[in-house]
C-alpha positions in Angstrom: -5.7 0.6 1.4 -3.0 -0.8 -0.6 0.8 -0.8 0.2 1.7 1.2 -2.9 0.2 3.3 -5.6 0.5 3.5 -9.4 3.1 5.9 -10.7 1.9 9.5 -10.6 3.3 12.9 -11.3 4.2 14.3 -7.9 3.0 17.8 -6.9 0.5 18.1 -9.7 -3.1 18.8 -8.7 -5.2 15.7 -8.3 -8.5 17.5 -8.0 -9.9 20.8 -9.3 -9.4 22.7 -6.1 -5.7 22.3 -5.6 -4.1 24.6 -3.1 -0.7 26.4 -3.3 2.3 24.6 -1.9 3.2 27.1 0.8 2.0 27.1 4.3 -1.8 27.9 4.5 -3.5 29.6 7.4 -7.3 29.0 7.7 -9.8 31.8 7.5 -10.2 33.8 10.7 -13.6 32.3 11.5 -12.3 28.8 11.6 -13.1 27.3 15.0 -10.2 26.9 17.4 -12.2 24.1 19.0 -15.6 22.5 18.3 -17.4 19.3 17.6 -15.7 17.0 15.1 -17.3 13.9 13.7 -15.0 11.5 11.8 -16.8 8.9 9.6 -14.4 6.0 9.3 -11.7 4.8 11.7 -8.9 3.9 9.3 -5.5 5.7 9.3 -7.0 9.0 7.9 -9.8 8.9 10.5 -7.9 8.0 13.7 -4.9 10.2 12.9 -7.3 13.1 12.3 -9.1 12.4 15.6 -5.8 12.6 17.6 -4.9 15.9 16.0 -8.4 17.3 16.6 -8.2 16.3 20.3 -4.8 17.9 20.7 -6.3 21.1 19.3 -9.1 21.0 21.9 -12.0 19.7 19.9 -14.8 17.3 21.1 -14.2 14.3 18.7 -16.4 11.4 17.8 -15.2 8.6 15.5 -17.9 6.5 13.8 -16.6 3.1 12.6 -18.7 0.1 11.6 -16.0 -2.7 11.3 -13.2 -1.9 13.8 -10.6 0.8 14.5 -7.9 0.8 12.0 -10.3 0.2 9.1 -9.4 -2.1 6.2 -5.7 -1.0 6.5 -5.4 -2.8 9.8 -8.1 -5.5 9.6 -8.2 -6.8 6.1 -5.5 -5.1 4.0 -2.1 -3.7 4.9 -1.4 -5.3 8.3 -2.7 -8.8 7.4 -1.1 -8.9 4.0 2.3 -7.8 5.2 2.1 -10.2 8.1 1.5 -13.1 5.6 4.3 -11.8 3.4 6.7 -11.7 6.4 6.1 -15.4 6.8 6.7 -16.0 3.1 9.9 -13.9 3.3 11.3 -16.3 5.9 10.6 -19.2 3.4 12.6 -17.3 0.8 15.5 -16.7 3.2 15.4 -20.4 4.2 15.8 -21.4 0.5 19.2 -19.7 0.5 20.4 -21.8 3.5 22.5 -24.4 1.5 24.7 -21.8 -0.2 25.3 -20.2 3.2 26.6 -23.5 4.5 23.5 -24.3 6.6 22.4 -27.9 6.8 19.1 -29.0 8.5 17.9 -32.3 9.7 15.3 -34.1 7.6 11.7 -33.6 8.5 10.3 -36.7 10.1 7.6 -38.7 8.2 4.7 -40.5 9.8 7.1 -43.3 11.0 9.4 -40.8 12.6 12.2 -41.3 10.1 13.4 -38.6 7.8 14.3 -39.3 4.2 16.8 -37.5 1.8 13.9 -36.0 0.0 12.8 -34.3 3.2 16.0 -32.4 3.6 15.6 -28.6 3.5 11.9 -29.0 2.6 9.7 -26.4 4.4 6.1 -27.0 5.3 3.6 -24.3 5.9 0.7 -24.6 8.4 -1.5 -22.1 6.7 -4.2 -22.3 9.5 -1.6 -21.3 12.0 -0.2 -18.6 9.8 -3.6 -17.0 9.2 -4.5 -17.4 12.9 -1.5 -15.3 13.7 -2.4 -12.8 10.9 -5.9 -12.3 12.4 -4.5 -12.1 16.0 -2.0 -9.4 15.1 -4.6 -7.4 13.1 -7.0 -7.5 16.1 -4.3 -6.5 18.5 -3.4 -3.5 16.4 -7.0 -2.5 16.2 -7.3 -2.8 20.0 -4.2 -0.7 20.4 -5.7 2.1 18.3 -9.0 1.9 20.2 -7.1 2.2 23.5 -5.1 5.2 22.3 -8.1 7.0 21.1 -9.9 6.3 24.4 -6.9 7.6 26.4 -7.0 10.8 24.4 -10.7 11.3 25.1 -12.1 10.4 21.7 -15.7 9.1 21.7 -16.0 5.9 19.6 -19.4 4.9 18.2 -19.8 1.5 16.5 -22.1 2.0 13.5 -22.5 3.3 10.0 -22.3 7.0 9.5 -24.3 9.0 6.9 -24.3 12.8 6.3 -27.7 14.4 6.7 -26.1 17.8 6.0 -22.7 19.4 6.6 -23.6 19.8 10.3 -25.3 16.5 11.2 -24.2 12.9 10.9 -26.7 10.1 11.4 -25.4 6.9 12.9 -27.1 3.5 12.4 -25.9 1.3 15.2 -25.6 -2.5 15.1 -29.0 -3.0 16.7 -30.7 -0.8 14.1 -31.1 2.2 16.4 -30.3 5.6 14.9 -28.8 8.6 16.5 -27.8 12.0 15.1 -24.5 13.7 15.9 -24.0 17.5 15.7 -20.8 18.6 14.0 -18.9 21.8 13.3 -16.5 19.8 11.2 -17.0 16.4 9.4 -14.2 14.3 8.1 -15.1 11.4 5.7 -12.5 8.6 5.7 -14.5 5.6 4.5 -11.8 3.9 2.4 -12.4 1.6 -0.5 -13.4 -2.0 -1.1 -12.2 -4.7 -3.6 -13.6 -4.3 -7.1 -15.7 -7.3 -8.1 -16.3 -8.6 -11.7 -20.0 -9.3 -12.5 -19.2 -12.8 -13.6 -16.8 -13.7 -10.8 -18.7 -13.1 -7.6 -16.5 -14.0 -4.6 -17.9 -16.8 -2.4 -15.2 -16.7 0.3 -14.2 -20.3 -0.3 -12.8 -20.7 -3.8 -13.4 -17.4 -5.5 -11.8 -14.8 -3.3 -10.9 -11.2 -2.8 -7.8 -10.2 -0.9 -9.9 -9.6 2.2 -11.0 -13.3 2.3 -7.7 -15.0 2.0 -7.1 -15.1 5.8 -9.9 -17.6 6.3 -8.1 -20.3 4.4 -6.8 -23.2 6.5 -4.9 -25.1 3.8 -2.5 -23.9 1.2 -4.1 -23.8 -2.2 -2.9 -26.5 -4.5 -3.1 -24.1 -7.5 -3.9 -20.5 -6.9 -4.9 -18.4 -9.9 -4.2 -14.7 -9.3 -6.1 -12.3 -11.6 -4.5 -8.9 -11.7 -0.8 -8.1 -11.9 -0.8 -4.8 -10.2 0.7 -4.2 -6.7 -1.8 -6.4 -4.8 -1.8 -9.2 -7.3 2.0 -9.3 -7.5 2.4 -9.2 -3.7 0.1 -12.1 -3.1 1.3 -14.1 -6.1 4.8 -13.8 -4.9 3.9 -14.6 -1.3 2.0 -17.8 -2.1 4.7 -18.9 -4.4 7.2 -18.6 -1.6 4.7 -20.4 0.8 4.8 -23.4 -1.6 1.6 -23.0 -3.7 1.6 -23.5 -7.5 0.6 -20.0 -8.7 -0.7 -18.7 -12.0 -0.6 -14.9 -12.4 -3.0 -13.6 -15.1 -2.0 -10.2 -16.3 -3.9 -8.2 -18.8 -0.8 -6.1 -19.7 2.5 -6.9 -21.3 4.2 -7.3 -18.0 3.6 -7.5 -14.3 3.4 -4.2 -12.3 2.6 -2.2 -15.5 2.5 1.1 -13.5 5.9 0.7 -11.9 9.5 1.4 -12.9 10.2 -0.8 -16.0 13.5 -2.1 -14.7 12.0 -3.1 -11.4 9.0 -4.8 -13.0 11.2 -6.7 -15.4 13.4 -8.0 -12.5 10.3 -9.1 -10.5 8.8 -10.9 -13.4 12.1 -12.7 -14.0 12.3 -13.7 -10.3 8.7 -14.9 -10.4 9.3 -17.2 -13.3 12.5 -18.5 -11.8 10.6 -19.5 -8.7 8.2 -21.5 -10.7 5.3 -19.1 -11.1 3.4 -19.2 -14.4 2.9 -15.6 -15.7 0.2 -15.2 -18.4 0.8 -11.8 -20.1 -1.8 -10.1 -22.3 -4.5 -12.3 -20.8 -7.7 -10.6 -19.4 -10.1 -12.7 -17.2 -13.8 -12.3 -17.9 -15.4 -14.8 -15.5 -14.8 -17.5 -12.9 -17.0 -20.5 -11.8 -16.7 -23.2 -9.3 -16.2 -26.8 -10.2 -16.5 -29.9 -7.9 -13.1 -29.4 -6.4 -11.8 -26.0 -7.7 -12.4 -23.2 -10.1 -12.2 -22.4 -13.8 -11.3 -18.9 -14.9 -12.3 -18.0 -18.4 -10.3 -15.4 -20.4 -11.7 -13.0 -22.9 -10.2 -14.9 -25.8 -11.9 -18.1 -24.7 -9.0 -19.8 -23.0 -9.6 -21.3 -19.6 -7.3 -21.6 -16.5 -8.0 -24.2 -13.9 -7.1 -24.0 -10.2 -8.1 -24.9 -6.7 -8.7 -21.3 -5.8 -8.8 -17.9 -7.6 -7.9 -14.5 -6.1 -9.2 -11.4 -7.9 -7.0 -8.4 -7.4 -8.4 -6.1 -10.0 -8.5 -2.8 -8.1 -10.8 -1.2 -5.7 -13.8 1.1 -5.6 -14.3 4.0 -3.1 -16.8 3.6 -0.3 -18.7 6.8 -1.0 -22.1 5.8 -2.2 -25.1 5.7 0.1 -23.5 7.7 2.9 -25.2 11.1 2.1 -22.3 12.8 0.3 -24.2 13.7 -2.8 -27.2 14.7 -0.9 -25.1 17.0 1.2 -23.7 18.6 -2.0 -20.2 17.0 -1.8 -18.7 16.6 -5.3 -17.6 13.2 -6.4 -15.5 12.3 -9.4 -16.8 10.0 -12.2 -15.0 7.2 -10.4 -16.9 7.9 -7.2 -14.0 9.4 -5.3 -14.4 12.5 -3.1 -12.9 15.7 -4.7 -10.5 17.3 -2.3 -7.8 20.0 -2.4 -4.4 19.7 -0.9 -5.6 20.5 2.6 -8.3 17.8 2.3 -11.3 20.2 1.9 -14.3 19.2 -0.2 -16.4 21.8 -2.0 -18.7 21.9 1.0 -17.7 24.2 3.9 -16.8 22.2 7.0 -16.6 18.8 5.2 -13.2 17.2 4.7 -12.1 13.8 3.3 -9.0 11.7 3.6 -7.7 8.3 2.5 -8.6 5.9 -0.3 -12.1 7.5 -0.7 -10.3 10.5 -2.2 -8.3 8.7 -4.8 -5.2 10.9 -4.2 -2.8 8.0 -3.5 -4.0 4.7 -1.9 -1.3 4.6 0.8 -1.9 4.4 4.6 0.8 7.0 5.1 -1.0 9.4 2.7 -4.3 8.8 4.3 -2.9 9.6 7.8 -1.2 12.8 6.4 -4.4 13.9 4.8 -6.3 13.4 8.1 -3.8 15.3 10.1 -3.7 18.2 7.6 -7.5 18.3 7.5 -7.9 18.8 11.2 -5.1 21.3 11.5 -6.7 23.4 8.8 -10.2 23.0 10.0 -9.4 23.9 13.6 -7.3 27.0 13.0 -3.7 25.7 13.1 -1.2 26.6 10.4 -0.6 23.8 8.0 1.5 22.8 5.0 -0.6 21.4 2.2 -0.1 17.8 1.1 3.1 17.4 -1.0 3.4 14.2 -3.0 7.0 14.8 -4.1 8.6 13.2 -1.0 6.1 10.3 -0.6 7.8 7.0 -0.7 6.0 3.8 -1.4 6.9 0.1 -1.3 5.8 -3.1 -3.0 6.3 -6.0 -0.6 7.4 -8.6 -3.1 10.7 -10.5 -2.7 12.8 -8.5 -3.4 10.9 -5.4 -2.4 10.5 -2.4 -4.6 10.6 1.0 -3.0 10.2 4.3 -5.0 10.2 8.0 -4.2 10.0 11.1 -6.2 9.2 11.5 -9.9 9.1 8.2 -11.9 11.4 7.9 -14.8 8.5 7.5 -17.2 7.1 10.9 -16.1 10.5 12.5 -16.5 10.5 11.3 -20.0 7.0 12.4 -20.7 7.8 15.9 -19.4 11.0 16.2 -21.4 13.0 16.8 -18.2 16.7 16.9 -18.7 17.9 14.3 -16.2 20.7 11.9 -15.7 20.4 8.4 -14.2 22.8 6.0 -12.6 22.1 2.4 -11.5 24.0 -0.4 -9.9 23.0 -4.0 -9.2 23.1 -5.2 -5.6 24.9 -8.3 -6.6 28.1 -6.3 -6.5 27.5 -5.1 -3.0 29.7 -7.0 -0.4 27.0 -7.1 2.2 24.6 -8.6 -0.4 27.1 -11.3 -1.3 27.4 -12.2 2.4 23.7 -12.6 2.6 23.3 -14.5 -0.6 21.3 -11.7 -2.2 21.6 -11.7 -6.0 18.5 -9.8 -7.2 18.1 -6.0 -6.8 19.5 -2.6 -7.7 19.7 1.0 -6.8 18.7 3.6 -9.3 18.8 7.4 -9.0 17.5 10.2 -11.2 19.0 13.7 -10.9 18.5 16.9 -12.8 21.1 17.3 -15.5 21.8 20.9 -14.7 21.5 21.3 -10.9 22.2 17.7 -9.9 19.1 17.7 -7.6 17.8 14.3 -6.9 14.5 13.9 -8.6 13.6 10.3 -7.8 14.9 6.9 -6.9 14.1 3.2 -7.1 15.4 0.7 -4.6 14.9 -3.0 -5.3 16.2 -5.5 -2.7 15.6 -6.9 0.7 14.1 -4.4 3.1 13.9 -1.8 0.4 11.2 -0.1 2.4 13.8 0.7 5.0 16.7 1.5 2.6 14.7 4.1 0.7 14.5 6.5 3.6 17.8 8.4 3.0 16.7 8.9 -0.6 13.3 10.1 0.6 15.1 12.8 2.7 17.1 13.7 -0.4 14.0 14.2 -2.6 12.0 15.9 0.1 14.8 18.4 0.9 16.0 18.8 -2.7 19.5 17.6 -2.0 21.9 17.1 -4.9 23.5 13.8 -5.8 26.8 15.2 -4.6 25.3 15.9 -1.2 24.1 12.4 -0.9 27.5 11.1 -2.0 29.3 13.1 0.6 27.4 11.3 3.5 29.3 8.5 5.0 28.0 4.9 4.7 28.9 1.9 6.8 31.1 -0.8 5.2 29.8 -3.3 4.5 26.2 -2.3 4.1 23.4 -2.3 1.5 23.3 1.5 1.8 26.9 1.6 0.5 25.5 1.1 -3.0 23.3 4.3 -2.5 26.4 6.3 -1.9 28.2 4.7 -4.9 25.3 5.3 -7.2 25.2 9.0 -6.1 28.9 9.3 -6.8 28.3 8.1 -10.3 26.2 11.2 -10.9 28.9 13.6 -10.1 29.6 16.2 -12.8 33.0 17.8 -12.9 32.9 21.6 -12.8 34.5 23.2 -15.7 36.6 26.3 -15.2 
């Protein structure tokens, strides 16, 4: 479950059986309560379980790794915890210009030297121990919540025998069969692996294996410049590692807003990262004390470790979906409509295994919608228009609404306004130089169509713009709302005022 998704055209059907956007009421014979089996305990699964219990169903969650799934145990929670530590390192680097002086760090003799001043050291073993502890605590919290609500939790691997029966293989090899009136599949996705770069968990790594490192890599080669690759490359640069980012495209974050991607690549280079554009990796092998990554054009890149962040594959094979008649896409994702139904009656799916948008928030929404629909409650189908997403680089990149590239492809008549954060008084006080606010509004109606926020805590700042897109507010309505002075959000109001069109008599 990644923190963000590639740019997509909101509100367009993602699978063949898309449902209308209005509120949907299930068929009269939908059970008001019954037996629900959830296969997979990630955000889509545990949120679905909570809704199903509130609607009176008997609910069993089958999970083989731990409650919270990869989002909590190996992906979103761990990566953002690591990134939070890296963010403090980035903030500390601004200390001198804010007038902050620190004592020199003591050497082995107990004496500091001028070279030690303002030098920050990372204890990666301690950082990763904290990462694992927080992830485990979050998983325990989810387990406790489900237990309080009366959800049965079964540790094991689930497999559909048919739409009404799920076989569970427990850790000791024993198998049991669960009866179901409704089945929700929420099995997530796993890191994609190149045939000639098999991860070993020591030098050749996927993003799920980084948290076992006890020492900072001397030279980390990151293969893949999408969201995951960019986040980890930026974090490890801030932590003090020498990082080489290998990108097969012309720029980092190729699926994101062009202005935001250009800014992030510039910041990466300024911080000392080596960015290799138009360079596709084909293999990796270990050496005596590191790794060698071979590119398709024959060049090689040496490092102490290599992280492959080249996408993910849905966890849908071998769990009985095809045998039960559930349609999969050529990529292996489960086909669902906007209320999370598959083509098989009584079988629903949510999360990364569906390929709709690889976001924890979307998975949770899909799971809630699925249970409301399946158990007889009125429900509004999934709407992607108001889904906000964030890339946890430094600065962060938050987006909502229709991307500018899609507006251009559609030939939409729109106006845009943009201001750098460097002009914002609050940003100046904090020593923030990199970032901007950009809005897109319909040229005729002034309705806010989309927005991009680049800056510290963009994930928080984007919320008012998410409200604007969701409720189809105009730029004038956004501009009329009062903002605190000084504040980062003041730039949002200013950018909205720039889109005002004078009414002609």
